[in-house]
Structure formats: structure tokens, C-alpha cells
C-alpha positions in Angstrom: -16.3 -16.8 35.3 -14.8 -13.8 34.3 -12.5 -11.5 36.6 -12.0 -7.9 35.8 -8.5 -6.3 36.2 -8.0 -2.8 34.5 -8.2 -3.4 31.1 -7.7 -7.2 31.9 -10.3 -9.7 31.9 -9.3 -13.4 32.6 -12.1 -16.2 31.8 -12.1 -20.0 32.3 -13.3 -21.5 29.3 -13.0 -25.2 28.7 -9.8 -25.7 31.6 -8.0 -23.2 29.6 -7.4 -20.1 31.2 -7.0 -17.4 28.7 -6.6 -13.6 29.4 -8.0 -10.6 26.4 -6.5 -7.0 27.8 -6.2 -3.7 26.1 -2.0 -2.9 25.4 -0.8 -0.2 23.2 -4.3 0.3 22.0 -4.1 -3.9 20.4 -6.8 -6.2 22.3 -4.9 -9.4 22.7 -6.0 -13.1 23.9 -3.1 -14.5 25.6 -2.9 -18.0 27.2 -2.1 -17.8 31.3 0.5 -20.5 33.2 -0.2 -21.8 36.3 1.8 -21.1 39.3 1.6 -22.7 42.5 2.7 -22.0 45.9 0.4 -18.6 46.2 -2.7 -18.4 47.7 -5.4 -18.6 44.9 -4.7 -18.5 41.2 -1.1 -17.0 40.1 -1.2 -16.0 36.3 1.8 -14.7 34.4 0.3 -12.2 32.0 2.5 -12.4 28.7 1.1 -9.5 26.8 1.5 -9.5 23.2 2.7 -5.9 23.3 5.8 -6.4 25.7 8.9 -8.8 24.7 9.0 -10.3 28.5 6.2 -11.9 30.8 5.1 -7.9 32.4 2.3 -8.5 35.1 1.2 -11.1 37.9 -2.1 -11.4 39.2 -2.9 -13.2 42.0 -6.7 -14.0 42.2 -8.7 -15.4 44.6 -12.1 -15.4 45.2 -13.4 -11.7 44.0 -9.8 -10.5 46.0 -7.1 -9.3 43.0 -3.7 -8.5 44.4 -0.8 -7.5 42.0 2.5 -9.7 42.7 5.9 -8.6 41.6 7.8 -11.9 42.5 6.7 -15.1 41.0 6.7 -18.6 42.6 7.7 -22.3 41.7 11.2 -22.5 40.2 12.4 -19.7 41.2 11.1 -17.1 38.6 12.1 -13.5 37.4 9.9 -10.9 38.8 7.8 -8.9 36.0 10.8 -6.5 33.3 11.1 -3.0 34.3 9.1 -1.2 31.7 9.4 2.4 30.0 6.3 4.3 28.9 6.4 6.8 26.4 4.7 10.1 27.8 4.2 12.8 25.1 2.0 16.1 26.3 0.3 17.0 23.1 -2.6 20.0 24.7 -0.8 22.7 23.9 -2.1 25.7 21.5 0.9 26.4 19.2 0.2 30.4 19.7 4.4 30.7 19.1 3.7 28.9 15.6 0.4 30.3 15.0 -1.8 27.1 13.8 -2.0 23.8 15.3 1.1 22.0 14.0 1.0 18.6 15.6 -1.5 18.3 11.8 1.1 20.1 9.7 2.2 18.1 6.5 5.3 16.3 6.9 6.4 14.2 4.3 3.7 11.8 3.8 2.1 12.2 7.2 1.4 14.5 9.5 3.5 16.1 12.5 2.1 13.4 15.1 2.1 10.5 12.4 6.0 11.0 12.1 6.4 11.4 16.1 4.5 8.3 16.6 6.1 6.5 13.8 9.2 6.7 15.9 8.1 6.5 19.8 6.3 3.0 18.7 8.8 1.7 17.3 11.6 1.7 20.1 8.2 1.2 22.9 5.0 -0.5 23.2 3.1 1.9 25.4 3.4 5.9 24.4 0.5 8.0 25.9 -0.3 11.2 24.3 -2.5 13.9 26.3 -4.6 16.2 24.1 -6.5 19.2 24.9 -10.6 18.2 24.8 -11.2 20.5 21.3 -8.4 18.1 19.8 -10.8 15.5 18.8 -9.3 15.3 15.3 -5.6 15.0 16.7 -6.4 12.4 19.1 -8.4 10.2 16.2 -5.1 10.1 14.3 -3.5 9.1 17.7 -5.8 6.5 18.1 -4.8 4.8 14.8 -0.7 5.4 15.1 -1.9 3.0 18.1 -0.9 5.3 20.9 -2.4 5.5 23.9 -4.7 8.8 24.2 -5.9 10.5 27.1 -8.2 13.7 26.7 -7.4 15.8 29.5 -10.5 17.3 31.3 -10.5 20.2 32.4 -7.5 21.7 29.8 -4.0 21.7 31.0 -3.0 24.7 31.7 0.5 23.5 31.2 2.9 20.4 30.9 3.2 19.4 34.2 -0.7 19.9 34.2 -0.4 17.2 30.6 1.6 14.8 32.6 0.0 14.7 35.6 -2.8 13.6 33.2 -0.8 10.9 31.4 0.8 9.9 34.5 -2.6 9.5 36.8 -3.1 7.0 33.2 -0.4 5.0 33.6 -1.1 4.0 37.4 -5.1 3.4 36.1 -3.8 1.3 33.2 -0.7 -0.2 33.4 -0.5 -0.7 37.1 3.2 0.6 37.4 6.1 -0.5 39.6 8.8 1.2 41.1 11.5 -0.4 38.8 9.8 1.2 35.6 10.3 4.2 34.4 8.9 7.0 31.7 10.0 9.3 28.9 9.3 12.4 29.0 9.4 14.3 25.3 7.7 17.3 23.6 5.5 15.7 21.1 6.5 18.4 18.0 10.1 16.9 18.0 8.9 15.3 14.5 12.8 15.0 13.9 13.6 12.8 16.5 15.4 9.7 15.9 15.0 5.8 16.9 18.8 6.0 17.9 18.6 9.2 20.3 15.7 6.8 22.3 16.9 4.1 22.6 20.8 5.5 23.4 18.6 6.7 26.8 17.1 3.1 27.0 20.6 1.6 27.1 21.6 3.8 29.3 19.0 3.5 31.5 19.8 -0.4 31.3 23.2 0.6 33.4 21.6 1.8 36.3 22.8 5.1 37.9 20.3 7.9 39.0 16.8 8.2 38.4 16.6 11.3 35.6 18.5 10.7 32.8 19.2 13.5 29.9 20.7 13.0 26.7 23.2 15.9 25.3 24.8 17.1 22.2 27.6 19.0 22.2 27.2 20.0 25.8 23.5 20.9 25.5 20.2 19.2 27.2 17.3 17.5 25.0 14.5 14.9 25.0 13.3 12.6 25.4 14.4 12.9 29.8 14.4 9.4 31.8 12.7 9.2 34.8 12.3 6.6 37.1 8.7 5.8 38.4 9.4 6.8 41.9 9.8 10.3 40.7 6.0 10.0 39.4 4.6 10.8 42.9 7.0 13.7 43.0 5.5 15.6 39.5 2.0 15.6 41.4 4.0 17.3 44.7 5.4 20.2 42.9 4.2 23.6 44.3 1.8 25.7 41.7 3.8 27.2 38.6 6.9 25.1 39.3 7.6 22.9 36.4 8.9 19.3 35.8 12.4 21.1 35.2 13.2 22.1 38.5 13.0 18.3 39.1 15.8 17.9 37.0 17.8 20.6 38.5 17.2 19.6 41.5 19.2 15.8 40.4 21.1 13.8 40.6 21.1 13.6 36.8 23.4 11.9 34.5 23.6 13.6 31.2 23.6 10.6 28.7 25.8 11.3 24.9 23.0 11.8 22.5 23.5 9.3 18.6 22.6 13.1 16.7 21.1 16.4 17.1 17.7 14.9 16.6 17.4 15.3 20.7 17.4 19.4 20.2 14.6 19.7 17.7 11.7 20.9 17.9 8.8 22.5 16.2 8.2 26.0 17.8 8.7 28.6 15.0 7.6 28.2 11.6 10.7 29.2 10.5 11.3 25.3 12.6 9.0 24.1 10.5 10.3 25.2 7.7 13.9 24.0 9.0 12.6 20.5 9.3 10.8 20.3 5.7 13.7 21.0 4.1 16.0 18.5 6.0 13.5 15.6 5.8 12.8 16.6 1.7 16.9 16.5 1.2 16.9 20.4 0.2 20.2 22.2 1.6 19.1 25.2 3.3 22.1 26.6 2.6 
């Protein structure tokens, strides 16, 4: 019998229970464990892209229910996840040309960006403009979860709403989860800078964490999943930075200055190329 659960499919074959699903763009098949004490079949799905058991489903006939606590033996609830959110639907007006497919070392800007993010977390959602088919294809090849925004988002906040809606639909986040937000053009952002924010999240505290370098705030910014609804409820014309200004916020000293650098202008792009090629800019 086959049960559908978002992007998951549960199949009984020969007495073994297996699941096929999508996680981070990869298709996996995982043997499931059974638990007693809950109605129907309770399964723990250890998606290969996650380090811990991430999803629990209680199934009884055609009814499906997500559960947040394991039964039998007091096993822990699923470990909190953090999703990457990269808005990439802008038109690069200040750059004067589409910047995410510009050369950057041995690849392109977006390939360099996604290489870093994918080394830090399994799920990275990239929101692209419907006219950017080539960009969407490159992102998919890099293992990103691509959302083609329809209609085209008018601003970053709209792009972020598209990403959060997709996360709800596919990954069913719970309140312990969170998301990291950064512009998609931060090609110099280091894995250490991302990991620094993730480490601060594990210490608890406010629902917003902002990395800083020499007193300046940068990206990626961490938001608790509880704030996902607040994004959609912001008044028209108000950006996500309003949530950061409202706080409470904890500033996290960054591992390096890469939390400040994006590629908004041709001058910034040239400086980035000099930096990665080892050429001293003077």
C-alpha cells in the first residue's frame, strides 16, 4: 500500500517498510522503524540529508498526522532544523547585468554561494524570477530547492514569503525549527560565518540572531520559525528588517568580515574577483 505525505511516499513490500522522498533535491530510500503506543503505524523517517531522525508520521488508514514526540522508550522529538533562504529574484539593476551567473573562480557567483551553503545545511531554498530559467537550472544542479516565483515578486520580502510557503508545504517545519536569510549574491560568505550563527542558535536566547563585524550588522540572519507568520503579516511596503528592528535581537560576533560583503555594484564585483584571485587591490 502506498501513502503520500508531502514529498514522501511510504510503501510496504515483503514485510519491510520503506520510504522514498525528496530532501535537498536528492531522492532517498530509508528503512523505517515501528513504534507502539500510538494509533496506527508510527514511523520515524531518517532522511539521509539530515543527521538525525527528522520527521515523524502517524498513519491510520488514509488519515495522516505529524507527531512531535516519539513513543515507546522515551525517544526524543525530532531535532530542530534550520533552512537556508536565499532570495534571488532581483533584476540586478545596480550591477547593470544579471550578477548571479557572472564568473567567480572556476564557476559562477551562484555556484560559489551554494557550495558554501550546502556545506553548512541540507536544505537551501532559492527563489528565482520566472524569466531566469538558466539560473534556476544551475541552482538545481547545485542541490538547491528552487522556487520559481509566480507572479514575479516585487521585493525581497515577497521572495522570502514564497520560500517560507514552500518550506511549509514540503518540509512541514515545527516551532523549534528556524531559517537563515541572506542575499543570494554573498559569494564571499564563509562557511565559518554561517556556522557561527548556527552555533549561537544552539545556545538559545532571542528568536532573531544577527552576525556583526566591527559593530556592523550583516548576514545571514537567523529567525525562529515562529516568526514565519509575522513576515506575511507585515504591512505593505514594510521589509523584513522591520522584524529585526523590533527585536529582541542578539548580535553574534562573526568569524570574519564576509558577513558584510555582497555584490551590488560592478566595483564590488571587481573587488571580489581580486580577493579570490589573491591579487592585492592596493
